[in-house]
N, C-alpha and C positions, 0 to 999 in steps of 0.2 A: 563298528562291526554290526552286521545284520544279526537278526535274532538267532539265538542258538539255545537249545535245550539239552541238558545232560542228566542222565541218571547215574549216580555214583553209588557203587556197591562196595562198601568197605566195613568190615566188622570191628576194626579198631576205632573206638569212639573218639579218641583224641586226634588221630589222623583224619578221620572223616570230617570232624569239625574244622580242622585246619584247611583241608582241601576245599570244603564248601566255601569258606571265607575267601580263599585265593581265587577260585573259579568265579564266584560272584563279583569279585573286585574287577574282573575282566569283562563284566557286563553279560555274563552267561547265566542263564537260569539253571538252577540245580535242584533235583529231587534226590535226596540222600537217604539210602536205606542200608540196613546192616546184615541182611540175609537174602538168600536166593529166592525164597517165596515172595518176599516183599519186592525184590528186584523185578521179577516177572510181572507181578501186578502193576508196578509203576511203569514199566516199559509199555505194556499193552494199553494202559489207560492214558499215559502222557504222549506216547509215540515220539520219543526224543530223537534228536539227531545222533547222539552218541551215548553209549553205555560204557562207563569206566568200571570194569569188572575185576575185582581182586581175584586172582587165580585161586587162592586158598582162602575160602570163606570158613570161618571157625565154627559155624553152627552145623550140627550133625545132619547129614543127609543133603546138605546143600553144597554141591561142588560146581565149579565153573562150567563143566561139561553139561550137566543137567540144566543149568540156567540157560546156556546158549541154545540147547536143544529145544527147551520149552518156548523160548522167544522166537526162534526161527520156525517152529512148527505152526505158529499163528500168523495169518496174513498181516496183522498189524505190526509184527516184529520183523518182517522180511527186509525192510528198507533201512533198518537201524544199524549204524556202525558199532561194532564191538571192539573196544580197546582193552586188551588184557594187561593187568598191572600186577607185577610181582618182582621179587628179588631172586627167583630161581634162575639158575644159569642157562637152562634150556627153554626159556620163555618163548622164543621164536618157534620152536617145534610145537609147543602147546598151542600157540596161536594158529599155526598152520593146520594142525589136527582139528581144532575146534571151528575153523573158518572165521577167525577174528580178522578184522581189517588192519589192526595195528597193535603194537605193544608199547608199554611204558615201563621200562625196567626200573626197579627201586634200587638204590635211592635215585631220585630225580629232582631237578630244580624246577622252579616256576616256568622258566622259558621252555623247558622240555614239555611240561604239562600243556602250556598254551599252544606250542607248535604241533603237538599231537592232536589236540582237540580241534583246532581251527579248520583244517582241511575237510572235516566232516560236518561243519556247521553250514548246512545247505539250505536252510529255510530262508527264503527271500522275503522282503517286505510285503510282497503281494500274497504271501502264503503258499506259493508254489514250491514244490520240492523236487530237487534234481536227483537222479538216481545215484546210488552209492557205487563208487568205483571199487570193485572187488578184485582188481588185477594183481594185487600182491600185498604182502605184509610190510607195513611201514614201521621202522624202528626209530629210536631216538639216539642221536650220536653226540649231542651236546653234553658237556660235563655238568654235574650238579652245581647249582648256584649257591 
């Protein structure tokens, strides 16, 4: 697989640790953070291919809407794909409202995780970056593994 960078925003320490291990096992570089402020800083400094953003971040004042807004308002964050992650039943509506490129409904399996991330891994060996296709919301249909 070509190089890929992900910023993972998950406030649950155990889940964040497990996801980092799983994503890195697939050869993807991960910067994991636990709150929205750290997420924005990480995205703007690393300029990843993908942000896996937990819809409900536990820290006060950090919600997915404000995180996405702060990322999108900076030129460095405009080409970054946002994948909303949550167990809420209306995740697709949230993703559409926030302008996220995809969703990853909880619970999910590793195959779902990889299949959601891979289409957005657009950094080529030469370092050039292809534009993000924002034509619709992609969801996961595979059952948990």
